[in-house]
KOLFIFI-948716 format. One line per 10 residues: number of its first residue (from 1); their letters; for each residue x, y, z of N, C-alpha, C. Coordinates in pm, 1 decimal. Layout:
<nodes>
NUM> A> X,Y,Z,X,Y,Z,X,Y,Z  ...
</nodes>
This chain:
<nodes>
1> MSQQIQQLKL> 20541.0,13387.2,-16263.9,20677.1,13332.2,-16207.4,20725.2,13246.5,-16312.2  20852.5,13256.6,-16351.7,20908.9,13172.9,-16448.5,20933.5,13031.3,-16408.0  20947.3,12938.8,-16504.2,20975.8,12802.7,-16477.4,21101.6,12781.1,-16396.7  21199.2,12863.5,-16431.4,21334.1,12843.8,-16372.3,21328.3,12884.7,-16221.1  21251.7,12996.0,-16185.6,21244.0,13030.9,-16049.5,21166.9,12923.1,-15978.3  21048.9,12874.2,-16032.9,20984.2,12767.4,-15959.5,21067.3,12642.9,-15938.6  21157.7,12612.5,-16030.0,21237.6,12489.0,-16013.4,21337.5,12520.0,-15907.8  21400.0,12645.4,-15900.5,21492.9,12678.1,-15790.1,21427.2,12670.5,-15661.5  21302.8,12730.2,-15640.1,21229.8,12721.5,-15524.6,21210.8,12572.1,-15472.9  21172.7,12493.3,-15568.8,21160.5,12339.4,-15532.4,21291.0,12286.4,-15471.1
11> QAGINDNPDQ> 21396.2,12313.5,-15542.5,21531.3,12269.2,-15507.9,21573.1,12317.9,-15367.8  21522.7,12435.5,-15339.1,21558.8,12495.7,-15210.2,21459.9,12454.7,-15102.2  21364.6,12375.9,-15135.6,21256.3,12330.9,-15042.5,21161.1,12432.4,-14996.7  21134.1,12517.2,-15079.4,21037.8,12629.4,-15063.2,20911.2,12595.7,-15129.8  20811.9,12580.6,-15050.4,20678.5,12544.0,-15107.6,20592.5,12672.9,-15103.9  20493.8,12659.4,-15190.8,20392.1,12775.7,-15185.7,20342.1,12802.2,-15049.3  20337.5,12934.3,-15006.4,20280.0,12972.7,-14896.0,20222.5,13109.7,-14896.0  20158.3,13164.9,-14794.1,20090.4,13298.9,-14807.0,20192.4,13412.5,-14843.9  20324.8,13407.4,-14828.4,20398.5,13503.8,-14859.9,20464.3,13480.3,-15003.6  20396.3,13407.9,-15078.7,20450.2,13378.7,-15211.2,20495.3,13503.3,-15298.9
21> EGLDLFAELL> 20417.0,13608.2,-15284.5,20454.2,13724.5,-15363.3,20586.5,13777.1,-15317.3  20625.9,13772.4,-15192.6,20748.6,13827.1,-15136.4,20859.9,13736.6,-15191.5  20841.0,13605.9,-15199.2,20936.9,13514.2,-15259.6,20965.4,13543.7,-15398.8  20859.6,13558.1,-15472.9,20877.3,13583.9,-15614.3,20940.6,13711.2,-15645.8  20917.3,13822.6,-15564.3,20990.2,13956.7,-15574.9,21129.3,13939.4,-15544.1  21162.3,13858.4,-15439.6,21303.8,13840.7,-15398.1,21380.1,13773.5,-15514.9  21313.9,13672.2,-15581.6,21382.4,13602.7,-15697.3,21402.0,13700.5,-15808.5  21299.3,13785.8,-15842.0,21317.2,13879.2,-15941.8,21421.4,13975.1,-15917.2  21437.2,14033.8,-15799.3,21530.0,14121.2,-15757.8,21680.2,14058.0,-15767.4  21692.9,13940.4,-15721.5,21816.2,13864.8,-15728.0,21862.1,13845.8,-15866.4
31> VQEAADVAYN> 21778.8,13809.7,-15958.4,21810.1,13799.9,-16104.4,21851.2,13939.5,-16166.2  21779.3,14040.5,-16127.5,21810.6,14171.0,-16173.0,21959.5,14217.0,-16124.7  21979.5,14189.3,-15998.6,22108.2,14222.6,-15940.1,22219.2,14143.2,-16017.6  22201.2,14014.7,-16032.4,22298.0,13931.2,-16102.5,22321.9,13988.1,-16246.9  22208.9,14024.5,-16311.7,22222.8,14073.7,-16447.6,22308.1,14206.7,-16455.5  22286.5,14295.6,-16349.5,22357.9,14420.8,-16338.1,22508.2,14400.3,-16320.0  22539.4,14298.8,-16226.6,22678.7,14271.0,-16212.0,22744.8,14218.6,-16342.7  22674.5,14129.9,-16412.5,22726.5,14083.4,-16542.7,22741.1,14199.6,-16640.0  22638.9,14283.3,-16649.1,22652.4,14385.7,-16749.8,22768.4,14484.3,-16707.6  22785.4,14516.9,-16586.5,22892.8,14611.9,-16538.8,23024.9,14548.8,-16554.7
41> TYWNNPLEVK> 23040.2,14423.0,-16525.6,23172.2,14355.5,-16540.6,23216.0,14355.0,-16692.9  23123.5,14323.0,-16775.7,23147.3,14313.4,-16917.6,23190.0,14458.5,-16969.5  23109.4,14556.0,-16938.7,23131.7,14685.3,-16998.2,23246.9,14763.8,-16936.6  23289.0,14719.7,-16830.6,23410.2,14775.4,-16768.4,23546.9,14730.7,-16836.2  23533.4,14618.3,-16915.7,23642.5,14558.6,-16981.6,23589.3,14460.6,-17090.6  23526.9,14511.6,-17186.8,23460.5,14434.8,-17288.4,23549.5,14337.3,-17375.6  23684.5,14382.1,-17392.4,23775.9,14304.4,-17479.4,23835.6,14178.4,-17413.6  23828.6,14182.5,-17278.2,23892.9,14067.6,-17202.6,23785.7,13989.4,-17121.5  23670.1,14032.1,-17105.1,23578.4,13964.6,-17016.5,23507.3,13839.8,-17092.0  23514.7,13722.5,-17042.3,23454.8,13611.3,-17100.5,23340.1,13549.4,-17004.7
51> GAHLKQAIKR> 23279.6,13447.8,-17042.3,23171.7,13387.2,-16957.9,23226.9,13358.2,-16829.7  23345.8,13300.0,-16823.2,23392.6,13252.6,-16683.0,23413.7,13376.4,-16598.4  23454.9,13484.2,-16646.0,23471.0,13607.8,-16569.5,23335.4,13660.0,-16518.3  23234.0,13653.6,-16594.6,23106.5,13692.2,-16555.7,23045.0,13597.8,-16441.2  23068.8,13467.2,-16456.5,23024.8,13376.6,-16358.6,23101.0,13403.1,-16217.5  23231.4,13427.1,-16233.3,23301.0,13449.2,-16103.1,23263.7,13585.0,-16043.5  23247.2,13685.1,-16120.4,23198.5,13821.2,-16069.9,23063.9,13812.8,-15996.4  22973.3,13732.2,-16056.4,22838.3,13716.6,-15997.1,22850.3,13643.3,-15864.6  22931.4,13529.2,-15864.3,22945.1,13450.3,-15737.2,23021.0,13535.4,-15635.5  23110.3,13614.9,-15672.0,23192.0,13693.9,-15573.1,23095.8,13808.0,-15511.2
61> HFGVE> 23015.2,13857.4,-15601.4,22924.1,13969.6,-15560.7,22825.4,13918.8,-15446.6  22782.6,13790.4,-15464.5,22682.9,13741.2,-15366.8,22744.8,13651.3,-15265.7  22887.5,13653.7,-15262.0,22957.0,13581.1,-15155.8,22941.6,13426.7,-15168.2  22925.1,13372.6,-15293.2,22908.0,13225.6,-15323.3,23036.2,13184.1,-15389.6  23132.2,13128.2,-15317.2,23260.8,13091.2,-15395.2,23265.1,12934.8,-15385.7
</nodes>
């Protein structure tokens, strides 16, 4: 598990537990999904997409506004 995922788990108040593998897999899938959203957003319009567009697209995709 990466240092970043461990830090986010601590911030969320998630401690190590027997279902640790499930939480780690969830975090990995979430990161993969966010990366796919960023990739698709950029390649659909590479000349106009900037970092702020990617950030907003990811937040919108996950319903975090």
